[in-house]
N, C-alpha and C positions, 0 to 999 in steps of 0.2 A: 776479952781473952788476951793474954800476954802475947807479945810479938813472937817470941821463940816458939810458942805453942802453935801460932798460926802458920809459921814456916814449916813446922813439923807435919801438920795436917796437909798442907799443900803439896809437900814432897811425896807423902804417901799416895795421894790422889793421882799425882803425875805418874808415878811408877805403875799404878793400877791401869791407867789408860794405855801406857806403853805395852803392858803385858797382854791386854785384850787385842791390841792391834797386831802384836806378834803372833798370837794364836790364829787370828783371822788370816794372816798371810800364809801360815802353814797349810791351812785348809784349802784356800782358793788358788794359791800359786805354787804349791808343792810340785816338784818335777814328777812325782808318782801319779798325779791326777790324770794325765793323758792316757795312762794305761787302762783306766776304766772305760774310756771311749773306745779304745782299740778292742777291748774284750766284747763290747756291745756289738761291734761290726762282725765279729766271728760267730754270733749266735746262729745265723741261718746255715752254717756249714754242715751240721749233722743232717739237715733235710736233703742235701745233695747226695749224701752217701746212700740214701734209701732208694734213689731212682733206679740204679742197676738191678736191684732186687725185684722191683715191680716189673721191669721190662723182661726179666728172665723167666717169668711165669709162662709155661707153654700153653698154647691154645688147645682146647679139646679137639680131638680128631674125629671127623665124620667118616661114614662108610666110603664116600667118594670125596677126597680132599677138595675143598673150595667149591664143590659142585653146585651149591645153592646160590653162589655169588657170581657164577660165570654167565656172561651174556656177550658173546662176540658176533651175534647175528648181524648187527648193524655194519660190521666190517665186510659183509657180503655186498651190501647195498651202497656204501659210501664210494664216491669217486675220488676221494682224497688219498693221501699216502698210506693210510692205515688199512687199506683194503686187503683181504685175504688172498693168498697166491692162487686160488682156484678161479678167481674172477679177473676180468680185464675191463677197462673203461673204453667205451666206443663213443666217437663223435659222430653224430647223425649226419648222413648225407643221403639224398634221394637216389643218387647214382652209386651203385655198388657193382664190383666186378663179377659177382656170382649171380646177378639177376639182369637179364637183358629185356629190352622192349617196353619197360614201364618203370615208374618210380618205386622205390622200396619204402615200405611202411613198417611200423613197429612189429606187426605180425610176421613180416618177412625176416626181420632180424631175429625174432624169437625162434622161428623154424630153423634158420641157418645155424644158430648157436645153441640149439637145444636148451633154450631158456624160456620159461613161461612169460607170457605177456604181463601177468600179475607181478612177477619179479621185476621186469623192466620198468613197469609203471611205478613201483615203490622207489626204485633207484632214481628214476627220472624226476619224481615229485619230491624226493627228499623227506618223505613221511609215509605213514601206513595208508596210502591211497593206492589201491590195487586196480583201479579202473581207468583213471584219467591218463590218456596216452597222447597228449598233444606234443608234437615235436616240430622243430624247425631247424634249418641248417645250423649246425654248431651245438645243438642240444647234446648233453652228455648223459650216459647211463651205463650201468654195468651189465655184462653177460658172462656166462660161464666160458672158461677158456677151452678151446677145442683141442689144445695140445696137452691137456692134463687128464689122466685116467683116474677117475675117482667115483665114489658112490656115497650115499648117505646111510646113516645107521641110527636107529631109534632103540634105546634100551628102556624098558618099562619095569619099574620096581614095584611089585604088588604090595609089599609091606609098608611102603611110604607114600603111595599114590604119586610117584615122581616119574618123569620121563626125561632121560638125557639124550641130547641130539648131537650126533657126531658127523664129521665127514672123514672118510677113509681114503687116503692117497694110495692107490693100488700099485703105483710104480715104486714108491719109497717105503711102503708098508707102514706108513705113519697114520696115527689116529689123532684128530683134534676135536676137543669138546667145544661145541658152539654155544649151547645153552641148556638149561634144565627147566622143565615146566612142571607145574602141579596139574594132575589129571584126575578125572573121575573114572572109576572102574566098575566092574560087574559086582552085583550083589553077592554077599557071602553065601557060600553053598558047600555042600559035601562033595567036592570035586578034587581032582589032583592038585589044583591051584588054591583050593579053599575059596574060590570065587567063580562067578559065571564067566569071567575073563580067562581064557585058556593060557597054558604055558607053551613055550616053544618059539621057533624062529619062522617068520613068515616074510614073504616078499610082497610089497604093496602092489595092488593090481592097477589096471588102467581105466576101469569104469568109474571115473571120478565124476563129481557133480558139484555144481554151484547153485545154491537155493536162495530165494528171496520170497517175501510174502506173496501168496497167490499161486505159487508153483505147486501143482498137485502131483502125487505119486502113489504107488501101491506099497503099503506097509502092513504086514500081518493080514494080508488078504483084504485090506480096506483102503479106499481112496482117502488120503489125508493130505493136509497142507504140510509139505515136507519140512519146512523150517520149524514146525512145532516139535519135530522128532530129532532132526539132525543138525539144527542150526543152519549156518550159511555154507558149510563145506562138508564133503564126504570123500574119504579115501578108503577104499576097500582092501582087505587082505586078498592076495591073488593066488599065491602058491605056498604050500607047506614046505619048509626047508629042512626041518629036523627037530626032534623032540617035542612035536606038537601033540597036545592032548585033545585037540578038536579039529575038525575040518575047517578050512579057511572060509567056506561059504557062509555069508551072513555076518561075518565079523569085519570090523574096520575101525577107522578113526573119524570122528566128526565133532562138530561144535555142540555147545550146550543148547538144549531146546529153548525155543522162544515162546512167550505167552502174549496173548492180546487182551488188553483190558476191554471188557464188554461195554463200558460206558464211554470211554474216551477213544477207543479203537487203537490206542498206542501199543506198540510192540516193545517188550522188554525181554532180556536174556535171563534165564534162570541160572545165575552163577553159583547159587548156593550148593549145587550138586557137585561142583568141582572140588576134588579132594575127598570125595565120599565114595562109598561102595553102593551105587544106586542103579547102574545100567543093567541091561540084559546081556552084557558081555563086551560091548564095544568100549573103546577108549575115548573119553570126552575131554575136550579142551574149551577154554573160553573162546569167544569169537576172535578176539585179538590174536591169541596164540595159534588157533587153528588156521586162520587166514595167513599168518606168517609162515607156518610150516608148509602149508599147501603151496604157496607161491614158490617155495624153494625146491621141494622134492618131486613135484608132478612130472618133471621132464627127465629125471635121473633115476637109476636103479636105487631102490631104498629097502633095506631090511628092517624088520621089527623083531626084537628079541624080548620076550616077556618072561620074567623070572619072579620067584617068590621073594627073593632077597638079592640085592645087588651083588653080594658075595658069590652068588651062583652063576653070574654072567660069564659068558665065553666070548669076550669082545675080540674082534679081529685087529691086527696091527699093534703097533707100539705107541702108547700115548705120548704126545709131545705138546709143548706149549707153542702156540703160533708165534713166529718171530715178530709179527706186527701187533701182538696182543698186549694190552695194558696190564694184564694179569701176570706178565712174565716176571 
């Protein structure tokens, strides 16, 4: 090949290489390239705009707002700062100004403060132990305040097998919801209530009972082991207060019946009937719930209002949220 031809071919090749390098520089070093990265960072932005829409969706309303989530009962028993205003914390001492001549024990504190020993025991033990009452100087427990005028109120909703538990401050006319329980009620029947459980307002009576295996009693004219019928606690209706469709006699609140295994001898609670229409008219609760309610109400006036639907209730007082409540 002649030298001029070789020079011509080399020149063409050199310009080709320079052209490719220039193109590559435009692609990888163009000032517009960073904008692609910036756009990638803004991709999540539309997701944030959706959040307010999701939060704005209103929750469905129940007949009693938040009623199935409320549980302030522990605020009656705690000795901490969240206790409810109807209780006070006592530091145990065997020497008290209202008792002379002998040491004071838990029973003496219970009588003086109109608070059951079951209540004091749970507060003292920090758990649902209603019988252990071991105290020593400095032990702390709660009692009901003597300077507060209040009562308890139980509202039973036949349509939902629910019972709402309130305290009513009679000085301020305030009503505070403590807890809601699932209950067992009377069998369906052609009565004013549609059930063997009557309608109306009743005052709880004072012929209370605590049962355990082996305790016998009379039920439907037969001697029976009472725990098989009434569980571990019994609270009778005492007086009809208004709108009652049946006499109070024979009705009350009690635990679920217990059964004993014939082979092992072990006792078990029949919890399956809670939330069902299965009783002869009484209100049934689980052992845990019945023992809790019993420990609180046995020393204070307590009304029971039974309605077909919660919308029919005629609750006393104005409902407020407890100032110490986490639900506030």
